N, C-alpha and C positions, 0 to 999 in steps of 0.2 A: 801158630803163625810162623812163617819162615823168617829167619834172621837175615839181615842185610850182611853179606860176607864178601862183597866186592872190594878188591884192594886196588886203589888207584896207583898207577905207575907213571907218574909225569916225567920222571927222569928218562924213561925209555922213550916216551913220546917226544921229548925235547931234543933227543939225538937226531931226530928227522927234521929239525928246524931249518937247516940249510936247503934241503930239498924242497920243503914247503915254501920257503921264501922264493926259490927259483920257480916253483909252480905258480905262485902269486904273480911274479913278474910276467909269466906267459899269460895269465889271466888278464892283467892290465893291458898288455900289448894287444891281445885279441879284442878286448872291449874298445880300446881306442881306434883300432883299425876299422872295426865294424861301425863305430860312430862316424868316422870319416866317410866311409862308403855310404852309410845311411843318409848322411847330410847331402852328399852329392846326388844320390838318387832322388831324395825328397825334393831338392831344388829343381830337378828335371820334371818330377811328377806334378808339382804345384801348377806350373803353367799349362801342363797337359790337361789337368782337371778343369781348367777355365777355358780351354781352347774351344774354338767353334767347330773344329773338325771332329766329327763323331768318333772315328777310330782312336784318336789320341785321348779324347775325354773318357771313352769306355775303358781304355787300358789303364789310365791313371786311377779311375774310380774303382776298377776291378782289383788293382794291386792293393789299394788302401783297404778295401772291404775284406779281402782274403787275409791280409796281414793282421787286421784288428779283430777279426771274428773267428779265428781258428787258433788252437793251442800252439805255442811256440815249439813244444816238443814234437808235435805232428809235423811241423814245417821242417824241422831238422831230420826227423825220420824219413820223410819223403825225399829230401835231398841226398841222404846217405843210402838208405835201403831202396827207396823207390827208383832212383836213377839207376841203381845197380841192377834192377830188374830189366832195364833196357840196355844192359852192358855198358853203362856209363859209370865208371868207378872213380870216386873222389875220396880223398883222405878224410879222416875224421875231423881234423882241424879245419879243412876247407868246407866241410858240410856245416860245422858249427858256425864258422865265420859268415858263410852265405845265409844261413838261417837267421842269425841275429841281425845281419845287415838288412835282409828282407823285411824283418819285423820292425826294426828301427825306422826304415824308410816309410813304412806305412803310418806309423804313429807321427813321425816328424812331418810327413806331408800334410797330415790333418792340422798339426800345430801351425805349420807354415801357411796353410790356407786361412786360419783365423788371423795370423799376423799380417798376411797380405792385405786383408780387408782394413787393417789399421793404418796402412800407408796411404796418405792423401792421394786421391787420383789426380788432383791438380798438378802434383809434382811429376806424374808420368806424362801428362799432357804437355807440361812445360818442357820437359826433356825432349819430347818428340818434335815440339815446335822449334827447338834449337838445332834440329837436324840429326839427332841421335836415332839409330835404328832401334827396333824393338828389343834386340839382344843386348845392345849397349845400355839401353834404359834399364832392362831387367838386371844386368850385371852391375852397373855403376850406381844406380839410383835405388832400385827396389831391394836388392839383396842386402847391402849394408844396413838399411833400416829394418828389414825383416829379421836379420840375425840379432840386432839389438833388441827387438820386441820378444823374440823367442829364446833369448839367452838362458834364462833360468829354467824353462821347460827342457832345453837341451841338456842342462845339468842333470835333471831328473831322469832323463833317458839314458844318460851315461851311467848313472848309478844302476839303473835297470839292466844295462848291458853287462856290467860287471857281474852282477848276481846271476844273469841269464847264462854266462859262460859255464856255470856248473852243470848245465845240461849236456855238455860234451862227453861226460862219463857214460851216457847211455849209448853212444855210438863208438865207444872204445877209445876216446882220448884219454891219455894217461900222463901227460906232462903238464897239465894245468893244475891249479891248487886242488880242485875236487878229485882229479885223477890220481895225483900223488897221494892225497889222503886216503882215498879208497885202496890204493895198492898197499900202503902200510897197514891199513885196517885188516885186509885180507891176510897179510903175513903174520900179524901179531895179535889179532882179535882184541885190540885195545880200542874199541869203537869210541867210547865216550871221550877219551883223552885226545885222540887225533882229530875227531870232528869238532870238539870244543875249541881246539887251537885253530882249526880251519875257520870256524865260525867267527873267532875273534879277529882273524886276518881279514875276512871279508868285511867285517864291521869297520875295521880301521881303514880299509881301502875305500869303502863307501863314504865314511865320514871325511876322510882326507879330500875326496873329490868334491864333497859339498863345501868344505871350508876353503879349498883352493878356488872354487868357482866364485864364492862370495868375494874373496880377495881380488880376483881378476875382474869381477864385475864392478867392484868399487873403483878399481884403477881405470877401467874403461869408460864407465858411465857416470863418474862423479860430477861431471859438468853438464 
């Protein structure tokens, strides 16, 4: 039986701590921006899917169907390598951001569709009877209640976005947490140490997001 002779070198791994923290910040920034874009797109897709106009309804349903039923990795690959086949070149970060935003929008649009059904239709009719346009009703009456209903699903999607940024390494992104970790791994071959630290950082980011959302939810919705 082979003896276990691996020597852990945590001191060497901890020297990369500043670079890994900088990569973690890039990860958080990318995830937050993808969520903002995803929410805006989802808010547009939600009324499209309920529209009486066939092209709008088809477009909204097609977006959600593709986003929810194809791997996120494939979506990022198509944006980075696929568009390159048509001489449309975008950066690794842009491909990752677009891929996560596309995926977020699909899942959030489905959450918003369920939340929209929970908004009493009588409020919409009351707003229209007061002279509000359809857009004003959607923006001032429906959206605030909708965001209240889907607040915690939004939190779950944000955690998912943080973890999904790790896919950027497959298209050459090297300044987020996974990219920095992989770079040090290639240079030092200390796989366990670096990826253990990276996993701990991802865990802290995810748990911090959950705890922050619970605190924010308590502040916003306690009455």
